[in-house]
N, C-alpha and C positions, 0 to 999 in steps of 0.2 A: 389664316390663317389671326383674321379683324376678330375674329370667336378669341380665339384663344385668350390674345389678350387683353380682352373683355372678361373672358375670367380671370386673368392672374389680377385684374386692375380689384372683379367683384370682393376679389377671394383678402385680395391685400388689404381691403377696407374693411370685410369686416373682420377681418385678423386683426386689424386694428383696434376695434370699438372691442374686441371680450377684449381681447388683451391691458385695451388702457381701462376698462371698465373698475369702480374700483370695489373691492372687497365685498359680498354684507355680510352683515357682523351678527353676532348672533345674538338675541336679547342680556342682557347677566342681566343672573338670578342672585338675586335681593340671597344676603349669606345672615344663615338663623345668626346674629348678636347671645340671644339670653344667656343658654350658657356658658355663653368668656364674662357676660360684664357683672360686677360687684366688689367686693371685693376677698381678695387669695387671699394668703399663709405661704411668704416662700420661705423657704432652707434653702440656700448658699453654702455649698459644700467642697472650700477649697484646700484641700491637705486635711492639715491639725486643727483650721478656724469650720467653721459655721454661720453660717453671716443673717439673721432673722430679718425677711423686709415684708411690708406689706403692699402689696398693689392693689391699688382702685383705683375702674377701672366700671367706664356708666359712655353709656349711650346719650348725645347731644345733636338735634336735627342732625341723626343720618350719619353722624359719623362720630369711630370708638375713639375717646381720649380717656385718659389719667393723669394719676402720678402713684407715684413712688416712695415709699417711708421703712426708715431702718426703724426695728423697733427698738430699739434701745433711745435713737431722740438725739442719732450725730448725724441725721439728715430728714427732715419731714419737708411734708407734700411736692416733691420732685415731679418736672413734665416731663408727662411721656413724648417725644418727638416720631411721627415714621410708626405711629399705630395703625397692624395691619392683624386679620381676623379673614381667615378663608372660610374658618368652621370647620375645619381641626389642628391652625398652626397659628399658634399667638406670638408680633414677627414687633419691637420697638425696640429705641431708644432712649434715655436715658445723660444726666450730667449727673453726677457723684461725684462725691466725697469716701477716693478707694484706700487700701491702702497701697501700699508699707505707708505713705507716707501723705496720706488724707487730703491729696490734692484731689480735684476734680476735672475725673475726667471719666470721657464715653462709654459706655457701658451699651452693650446691643444683647439683644439675649434677642431668644429665636426659641421655645417647647410646644409642641401638642397634649394639645387638652384627648387624655384617653382614660373615660371611663371616672368622669368627676374631678379629673387631678390631672396636675400641668409639670412635663417631665423636657429638660430643656436643659439646652448650655447659657448658659450668660459670656461674651466672650468684653475681654480690653483692649480694644489693638495700638494700644500704646503701651503693654506692657505682655504683646504679645500671649497673655494671659485667657483662657477658656474651663471652665468650672461649671459641674453637676448643676441644676437645677429644678430643685420640684416646688411644687406645692400648689395649696386643697385649697378651696373656699370656706369661707367663714359662716 
């Protein structure tokens, strides 16, 4: 009986240590940002209208950042926020004037890098609108 109780205590202690132990994480692999860094010519197709944008992406102190400009100068160098690139998909947010009324709204972009081209969509949450996005590197 005494042995059984001792076995139970040791088992419980061992279980508490293993369950409570912090999980070991794998070292993060560094994403190659070279294919995405640079200047991109973007085309956004919104129904019968097409909009042309210039996307600038750069790496500063191991952090991806950039800006977005409208090709005809309606807005210039709008800073990107929440820029992410996982080696395949680019995501960012930006606040810019949008149709139909020219008010500044948050735009969320997500595009996959496929054979040196970007293919994805931009979403304007305030307008419940999502339209295709295509891009080529300049």
